[in-house]
N, CA and C atoms as a LAMMPS dump frame, in Angstrom:
ITEM: TIMESTEP
0
ITEM: NUMBER OF ATOMS
216
ITEM: BOX BOUNDS ff ff ff
-5.0000000000000000e+02 5.0000000000000000e+02
-5.0000000000000000e+02 5.0000000000000000e+02
-5.0000000000000000e+02 5.0000000000000000e+02
ITEM: ATOMS id mol type element x y z
1 1 1 N -9.7 -20.075 -5.78
2 1 2 C -9.343 -19.316 -4.592
3 1 3 C -10.6 -18.613 -4.07
4 2 1 N -10.76 -18.572 -2.773
5 2 2 C -11.941 -17.935 -2.193
6 2 3 C -11.783 -16.418 -2.188
7 3 1 N -12.867 -15.76 -1.947
8 3 2 C -12.85 -14.301 -1.868
9 3 3 C -11.901 -13.834 -0.772
10 4 1 N -11.913 -14.515 0.358
11 4 2 C -11.023 -14.144 1.46
12 4 3 C -9.564 -14.33 1.055
13 5 1 N -9.269 -15.434 0.379
14 5 2 C -7.9 -15.665 -0.084
15 5 3 C -7.473 -14.6 -1.083
16 6 1 N -8.377 -14.243 -1.995
17 6 2 C -8.078 -13.188 -2.971
18 6 3 C -7.777 -11.874 -2.261
19 7 1 N -8.614 -11.544 -1.283
20 7 2 C -8.416 -10.315 -0.52
21 7 3 C -7.053 -10.318 0.158
22 8 1 N -6.75 -11.386 0.861
23 8 2 C -5.477 -11.472 1.588
24 8 3 C -4.288 -11.402 0.641
25 9 1 N -4.374 -12.091 -0.483
26 9 2 C -3.277 -12.095 -1.443
27 9 3 C -3.015 -10.685 -1.96
28 10 1 N -4.069 -10.011 -2.397
29 10 2 C -3.874 -8.661 -2.947
30 10 3 C -3.457 -7.664 -1.862
31 11 1 N -4.041 -7.776 -0.682
32 11 2 C -3.648 -6.892 0.422
33 11 3 C -2.172 -7.101 0.759
34 12 1 N -1.727 -8.355 0.729
35 12 2 C -0.322 -8.645 1.011
36 12 3 C 0.584 -8.026 -0.055
37 13 1 N 0.2 -8.142 -1.324
38 13 2 C 0.986 -7.512 -2.393
39 13 3 C 1.119 -6.008 -2.17
40 14 1 N 0.026 -5.379 -1.814
41 14 2 C 0.035 -3.933 -1.609
42 14 3 C 0.871 -3.543 -0.398
43 15 1 N 0.788 -4.296 0.677
44 15 2 C 1.552 -3.945 1.878
45 15 3 C 3.041 -4.205 1.665
46 16 1 N 3.392 -5.193 0.859
47 16 2 C 4.802 -5.435 0.535
48 16 3 C 5.361 -4.241 -0.236
49 17 1 N 4.583 -3.717 -1.173
50 17 2 C 5.03 -2.546 -1.937
51 17 3 C 5.17 -1.329 -1.023
52 18 1 N 4.204 -1.129 -0.135
53 18 2 C 4.273 -0.013 0.815
54 18 3 C 5.487 -0.159 1.729
55 19 1 N 5.734 -1.358 2.192
56 19 2 C 6.887 -1.595 3.055
57 19 3 C 8.199 -1.307 2.317
58 20 1 N 8.29 -1.734 1.068
59 20 2 C 9.503 -1.48 0.284
60 20 3 C 9.716 0.02 0.08
61 21 1 N 8.643 0.732 -0.231
62 21 2 C 8.756 2.181 -0.424
63 21 3 C 9.163 2.879 0.873
64 22 1 N 8.577 2.477 1.978
65 22 2 C 8.901 3.079 3.265
66 22 3 C 10.349 2.778 3.653
67 23 1 N 10.799 1.566 3.381
68 23 2 C 12.185 1.201 3.669
69 23 3 C 13.154 2.06 2.865
70 24 1 N 12.858 2.269 1.592
71 24 2 C 13.719 3.123 0.76
72 24 3 C 13.722 4.554 1.272
73 25 1 N 12.56 5.021 1.717
74 25 2 C 12.477 6.366 2.27
75 25 3 C 13.323 6.482 3.541
76 26 1 N 13.249 5.479 4.394
77 26 2 C 14.034 5.496 5.631
78 26 3 C 15.538 5.448 5.346
79 27 1 N 15.933 4.737 4.3
80 27 2 C 17.345 4.709 3.909
81 27 3 C 17.816 6.111 3.524
82 28 1 N 16.995 6.815 2.755
83 28 2 C 17.359 8.176 2.359
84 28 3 C 17.401 9.102 3.57
85 29 1 N 16.472 8.947 4.479
86 29 2 C 16.473 9.768 5.688
87 29 3 C 17.737 9.504 6.495
88 30 1 N 18.107 8.244 6.633
89 30 2 C 19.329 7.897 7.368
90 30 3 C 20.571 8.49 6.722
91 31 1 N 20.531 8.61 5.395
92 31 2 C 21.663 9.167 4.655
93 31 3 C 21.56 10.691 4.539
94 32 1 N 20.567 11.296 5.185
95 32 2 C 20.336 12.745 5.15
96 32 3 C 20.124 13.259 3.724
97 33 1 N 19.471 12.45 2.899
98 33 2 C 19.148 12.837 1.52
99 33 3 C 17.655 13.152 1.45
100 34 1 N 17.307 14.349 1.884
101 34 2 C 15.903 14.73 1.979
102 34 3 C 15.457 15.659 0.86
103 35 1 N 16.219 15.682 -0.207
104 35 2 C 15.838 16.487 -1.365
105 35 3 C 16.472 15.874 -2.605
106 36 1 N 16.085 16.406 -3.736
107 36 2 C 16.631 15.916 -4.993
108 36 3 C 15.701 14.928 -5.675
109 37 1 N 16.065 14.51 -6.876
110 37 2 C 15.188 13.648 -7.662
111 37 3 C 14.929 12.279 -7.028
112 38 1 N 15.929 11.682 -6.379
113 38 2 C 15.707 10.379 -5.749
114 38 3 C 14.712 10.504 -4.599
115 39 1 N 14.852 11.557 -3.796
116 39 2 C 13.905 11.79 -2.7
117 39 3 C 12.5 12.009 -3.249
118 40 1 N 12.381 12.814 -4.28
119 40 2 C 11.061 13.081 -4.865
120 40 3 C 10.418 11.793 -5.378
121 41 1 N 11.229 10.954 -6.04
122 41 2 C 10.709 9.697 -6.575
123 41 3 C 10.259 8.763 -5.458
124 42 1 N 11.088 8.589 -4.435
125 42 2 C 10.752 7.697 -3.321
126 42 3 C 9.568 8.245 -2.531
127 43 1 N 9.533 9.535 -2.336
128 43 2 C 8.42 10.16 -1.629
129 43 3 C 7.103 9.898 -2.376
130 44 1 N 7.122 10.049 -3.689
131 44 2 C 5.917 9.797 -4.488
132 44 3 C 5.542 8.32 -4.456
133 45 1 N 6.525 7.431 -4.556
134 45 2 C 6.277 5.99 -4.499
135 45 3 C 5.618 5.618 -3.171
136 46 1 N 6.165 6.125 -2.069
137 46 2 C 5.616 5.802 -0.757
138 46 3 C 4.19 6.34 -0.623
139 47 1 N 3.975 7.547 -1.079
140 47 2 C 2.634 8.15 -1.028
141 47 3 C 1.637 7.32 -1.838
142 48 1 N 2.02 6.994 -3.065
143 48 2 C 1.127 6.236 -3.944
144 48 3 C 0.857 4.833 -3.399
145 49 1 N 1.878 4.187 -2.861
146 49 2 C 1.702 2.846 -2.298
147 49 3 C 0.735 2.888 -1.118
148 50 1 N 0.864 3.903 -0.278
149 50 2 C -0.051 4.055 0.849
150 50 3 C -1.486 4.282 0.362
151 51 1 N -1.629 5.133 -0.631
152 51 2 C -2.961 5.41 -1.18
153 51 3 C -3.591 4.159 -1.791
154 52 1 N -2.799 3.37 -2.53
155 52 2 C -3.325 2.129 -3.118
156 52 3 C -3.773 1.164 -2.031
157 53 1 N -2.97 1.034 -0.981
158 53 2 C -3.288 0.103 0.101
159 53 3 C -4.554 0.522 0.835
160 54 1 N -4.631 1.784 1.246
161 54 2 C -5.815 2.236 1.993
162 54 3 C -7.059 2.24 1.113
163 55 1 N -6.907 2.588 -0.158
164 55 2 C -8.06 2.551 -1.064
165 55 3 C -8.602 1.14 -1.196
166 56 1 N -7.698 0.172 -1.334
167 56 2 C -8.124 -1.22 -1.44
168 56 3 C -8.839 -1.669 -0.172
169 57 1 N -8.282 -1.35 0.981
170 57 2 C -8.93 -1.742 2.237
171 57 3 C -10.293 -1.086 2.384
172 58 1 N -10.396 0.183 2.054
173 58 2 C -11.677 0.884 2.157
174 58 3 C -12.681 0.346 1.156
175 59 1 N -12.228 0.031 -0.046
176 59 2 C -13.1 -0.53 -1.079
177 59 3 C -13.652 -1.88 -0.624
178 60 1 N -12.807 -2.693 -0.01
179 60 2 C -13.214 -4.024 0.419
180 60 3 C -14.15 -3.993 1.619
181 61 1 N -14.11 -2.93 2.396
182 61 2 C -14.96 -2.871 3.585
183 61 3 C -16.233 -2.076 3.35
184 62 1 N -16.458 -1.646 2.129
185 62 2 C -17.653 -0.878 1.808
186 62 3 C -18.899 -1.74 2.002
187 63 1 N -19.898 -1.239 2.743
188 63 2 C -21.084 -2.041 3.03
189 63 3 C -21.977 -2.272 1.813
190 64 1 N -21.821 -1.521 0.749
191 64 2 C -22.705 -1.667 -0.408
192 64 3 C -22.108 -2.546 -1.507
193 65 1 N -21.12 -3.353 -1.183
194 65 2 C -20.489 -4.21 -2.18
195 65 3 C -21.4 -5.336 -2.619
196 66 1 N -22.337 -5.73 -1.793
197 66 2 C -23.267 -6.763 -2.153
198 66 3 C -22.751 -8.178 -1.934
199 67 1 N -21.582 -8.335 -1.422
200 67 2 C -21.013 -9.653 -1.163
201 67 3 C -20.945 -9.85 0.347
202 68 1 N -21.919 -10.55 0.878
203 68 2 C -21.972 -10.728 2.326
204 68 3 C -20.914 -11.677 2.852
205 69 1 N -20.24 -12.416 1.97
206 69 2 C -19.211 -13.355 2.399
207 69 3 C -17.809 -12.778 2.324
208 70 1 N -17.692 -11.56 1.834
209 70 2 C -16.378 -10.943 1.692
210 70 3 C -15.869 -10.496 3.055
211 71 1 N -14.551 -10.481 3.202
212 71 2 C -13.985 -10.007 4.482
213 71 3 C -14.301 -8.55 4.724
214 72 1 N -14.474 -8.2 5.947
215 72 2 C -14.771 -6.802 6.288
216 72 3 C -13.705 -6.262 7.169
């Protein structure tokens, strides 16, 4: 697999997780469940998924990676 394919595959995995977390959060919002242990868990999941996704994108676009063929 090429570097670009690896990047796309992992980015897709991360965005799927972020989408799932956001969907669960929206379900709780629709049900007016904005507190309690389930809300805290989903809120943390969504936060962490977003952080993993943005960290990966920022890591991959860093100019000092030394791989001139990597996606930017």
